[in-house]
Every structure is written in structure tokens, then in C-alpha cells.
C-alpha positions as a printed Julia matrix, in Angstrom:
226×3 Matrix{Float64}:
 -11.46  -10.32   -5.5
 -12.86  -10.99   -2.02
 -16.0    -9.07   -1.01
 -14.57   -7.73    2.24
 -15.71   -4.5     3.91
 -12.5    -2.61    2.94
 -12.85   -3.68   -0.71
 -16.54   -2.73   -0.77
 -15.69    0.74    0.62
 -13.06    1.15   -2.11
 -15.59    0.17   -4.79
 -18.14    2.64   -3.38
 -15.5     5.38   -3.6
 -14.84    4.46   -7.22
 -18.57    4.73   -7.93
 -18.86    8.02   -6.01
 -16.17    9.8    -8.05
 -18.16   10.19  -11.32
 -21.27   11.13   -9.32
 -19.72   14.48   -8.3
 -20.39   16.26  -11.63
 -23.83   14.61  -11.77
 -24.8    16.59   -8.64
 -24.3    19.84  -10.57
 -26.01   18.57  -13.73
 -29.27   17.44  -12.15
 -29.65   19.53   -9.0
 -29.94   23.28   -8.48
 -27.98   25.34   -5.96
 -27.63   24.96   -3.03
 -28.62   21.26   -3.18
 -25.92   20.48   -5.73
 -23.28   22.05   -3.45
 -24.6    20.22   -0.38
 -24.8    16.85   -2.13
 -21.32   17.24   -3.66
 -19.83   18.32   -0.32
 -21.39   15.46    1.65
 -20.53   12.91   -1.05
 -16.92   14.07   -1.17
 -16.47   14.13    2.63
 -17.98   10.67    3.06
 -15.79    9.3     0.25
 -12.7    10.95    1.76
 -13.47    9.39    5.17
 -13.81    5.94    3.63
 -10.28    6.37    2.28
  -9.03    6.29    5.87
 -11.54    3.72    7.11
 -10.94    1.07    4.43
  -7.18    1.11    4.97
  -7.56    0.99    8.74
 -10.03   -1.9     8.61
  -7.93   -3.83    6.1
  -4.91   -3.66    8.43
  -6.9    -4.26   11.64
  -8.83   -7.24   10.28
  -5.99   -8.71    8.23
  -7.94   -8.16    5.0
  -5.27   -6.42    2.92
  -5.55   -7.55   -0.7
  -4.03   -7.0    -4.13
  -7.36   -5.53   -5.28
  -7.36   -2.98   -2.47
  -3.71   -2.09   -3.02
  -4.39   -1.46   -6.73
  -7.82    0.21   -6.53
  -7.37    2.38   -3.43
  -4.93    4.89   -5.03
  -7.01    4.88   -8.23
 -10.12    5.77   -6.22
  -8.22    8.59   -4.46
  -6.97   10.04   -7.73
 -10.39    9.74   -9.39
 -12.11   11.58   -6.53
  -9.51   14.38   -6.43
  -9.17   14.9   -10.18
 -12.91   14.84  -10.92
 -13.58   17.18   -7.99
 -10.94   19.6    -9.31
 -12.57   19.56  -12.75
 -15.97   20.34  -11.19
 -14.56   23.17   -9.05
 -12.74   24.7   -12.01
 -15.92   24.45  -14.05
 -18.12   26.44  -11.71
 -15.38   28.84  -10.53
 -15.02   30.22  -14.06
 -11.43   28.96  -14.52
  -9.98   31.36  -11.94
  -6.16   31.35  -12.33
  -5.68   30.97   -8.56
  -7.51   27.62   -8.8
  -6.55   26.54  -12.33
  -2.77   26.69  -11.76
  -2.54   24.5    -8.63
  -5.12   22.16  -10.15
  -2.95   21.8   -13.25
   0.09   20.98  -11.1
  -1.86   18.33   -9.18
  -3.28   16.76  -12.35
   0.14   16.8   -14.06
   1.79   15.08  -11.08
  -0.87   12.39  -10.82
  -0.64   11.59  -14.55
   3.17   11.63  -14.38
   3.39    9.29  -11.38
   0.71    6.97  -12.8
   2.73    6.75  -16.02
   5.87    5.93  -14.04
   4.06    3.21  -12.11
   2.78    1.69  -15.34
   6.27    1.76  -16.86
   7.89    0.21  -13.81
   5.3    -2.55  -13.52
   6.12   -4.97  -10.71
   9.18   -2.91   -9.78
   6.86   -0.1    -8.61
   6.08   -2.18   -5.51
   9.56   -1.31   -4.26
   8.58    2.37   -4.12
   6.59    2.71   -0.92
   4.06    5.47   -0.22
   5.71    8.06    2.04
   4.2     9.88    5.0
   4.42   13.14    3.06
   2.4    11.61    0.22
  -0.36   10.73    2.7
  -0.33   14.33    3.99
  -0.55   15.49    0.38
  -3.71   13.47   -0.19
  -5.26   14.72    3.06
  -4.54   18.39    2.27
  -5.94   17.94   -1.25
  -9.19   16.54    0.12
  -9.56   19.21    2.82
  -8.91   21.96    0.24
 -11.54   20.54   -2.12
 -14.13   20.18    0.67
 -13.55   23.8     1.75
 -13.91   25.03   -1.84
 -17.18   23.1    -2.22
 -18.48   24.8     0.93
 -17.84   28.24   -0.59
 -20.68   27.69   -3.05
 -23.08   27.04   -0.16
 -22.21   30.3     1.64
 -22.34   32.16   -1.66
 -25.8    30.86   -2.51
 -27.42   31.72    0.83
 -25.79   35.16    0.87
 -27.1    35.91   -2.62
 -30.55   34.45   -1.88
 -31.09   36.41    1.34
 -29.77   39.69   -0.07
 -31.8    39.35   -3.28
 -33.87   42.45   -3.96
 -31.95   44.58   -1.46
 -30.44   47.87   -2.48
 -26.7    47.43   -2.99
 -25.9    50.23   -0.55
 -28.11   48.56    2.06
 -26.13   45.33    1.68
 -22.85   47.25    2.09
 -24.2    49.01    5.2
 -25.27   45.69    6.75
 -21.88   44.11    6.06
 -20.14   47.21    7.5
 -22.29   47.1    10.62
 -24.08   50.38    9.93
 -27.43   48.58    9.66
 -28.81   45.69   11.76
 -28.05   42.24   10.34
 -31.4    40.5    10.79
 -30.72   37.79    8.18
 -27.16   36.86    9.18
 -25.58   38.28    6.03
 -22.32   39.1     7.77
 -21.51   35.57    8.9
 -22.49   34.19    5.5
 -20.24   36.74    3.79
 -17.4    35.94    6.21
 -17.88   32.22    5.62
 -17.81   32.75    1.85
 -14.54   34.72    2.08
 -12.86   32.27    4.45
 -13.98   29.23    2.43
 -12.9    30.85   -0.84
  -9.48   32.11    0.15
  -8.85   29.34    2.7
  -9.61   26.75    0.03
  -7.26   28.46   -2.43
  -4.42   28.6     0.12
  -4.91   24.94    1.0
  -5.04   24.03   -2.7
  -1.69   25.77   -3.32
  -0.25   23.99   -0.26
  -1.52   20.7    -1.69
   0.03   21.57   -5.06
   3.38   22.24   -3.37
   3.27   18.9    -1.54
   2.18   17.26   -4.79
   5.23   18.58   -6.64
   7.61   17.59   -3.82
   6.25   14.05   -3.55
   6.2    13.71   -7.33
   9.87   14.69   -7.54
  10.69   12.31   -4.69
   8.94    9.47   -6.52
  10.78   10.31   -9.75
  14.22   10.32   -8.09
  13.48    6.96   -6.46
  12.25    5.53   -9.76
  15.2     6.88  -11.79
  17.56    3.92  -11.08
  14.94    1.57  -12.57
  14.7     3.72  -15.71
  18.38    3.76  -16.63
  19.39    1.7   -19.65
  21.67   -1.22  -18.97
  25.2    -1.0   -20.4
  25.67   -2.76  -23.71
  26.63   -6.4   -23.25
  25.15   -6.5   -19.74
  22.74   -9.43  -19.79
  21.96   -9.28  -16.07
């Protein structure tokens, strides 16, 4: 392996993936949410940067080709596990997460089975969109925890009816509860919608990969030595 900038960025992304759950184990809210969000966004940006630099500087390598998709999958799958953990296994998040995890395991298994022949199956434009939508959905869902924390912290000790009146506009909103509540709702539901969209693209690209791989999986006729 050559220690080029693209390869170093890929390695850093591989290291960043298991650090996501560590943020929630050793830091309290909202710092855990902030650290996880920033870590995930920076890692997601390096996914674009390392590929761009590798092509622009002529530094494409076998290591990068092998490790880059692994780093992507590690970041996405670990982030989904973290989100499902602190969301209380909400069905609206669990189901698309399960589809995404199933597809990634399925395609990884196909690639392993095909070996060198997998190189013939190129990454499609739709698969790149799938990865982007997955990462945006996860970042939005991480941000929900931040809005939720500040809303709860600044409404702590208030009478419940007072909170309702502030959110309804019947009382002055001196602490900005309304925009925090709106941000929490938009991040929560927006993240869920994006996650389902990502799951749909994941299923479509997984099926596309399977149909393209199917000719390589068929048994040869008996007596055919070629």
C-alpha cells in the first residue's frame, strides 16, 4: 500500500466508523450528538474527496478500490446501529435499516463469491446516489437528538400547559422553543423519509447487482470444461 492522501483519508474513515458508538458511551448529550454528527459529516465528505483526489492526481490503487466501499459500509451500518439504539427501536427506523443492512451483507457476499469476476460489475450512478442519500438521512437523524436535547433542557421545570401555549403562540417564546421544536420535528420525520428513500434505492441497486451477477453464478453444463 502507498501512503497517498486518498489512501490516508480512506484509512481515517475506517478508523472513524467504530468511534461513532464511542461518542455515546463516553459523552453526555448534547456533546455526544454533536461529536457523532460532526464525525459522520467529515467522514462522509472524505468519501467524495478521496475518490476525487485519487482520480485527479492519478493515485488510484487496489487498496483504495478495496477499502473505500468497506469504509462506506462500515460508517453507514455502525451509524444505523447507533441510531436504532437511542431511538428505542422505532419501527419506522428499524425496517429501512434492516433492508439496508440486508442488502449490504447480500452484495458483500456476492462480491466474495464472485472474486475477481466482481470487477466486471461496475458501480452504477444510482448506487452512488444511494450512498449519498443514506449518509444525508443518517446526518439528519443525528441532528434530531441535538434539537431534542436543547428543547428539553430549556423547557425543563416549565408547566406542561405553558410549554403548549408557547408552542401554539399563545405565550411569548423568549427561549426559542418553537424553532427548536420545529427543527426536532423536521429532523425526525425528514430523516425517516430520507431513510426510507435510501432503503428503496438500496433494494433497487441490490437487485440490479444480483441480476448482473446471476450469469456468473449459473452452473456450467455437464461435460463443459470451458
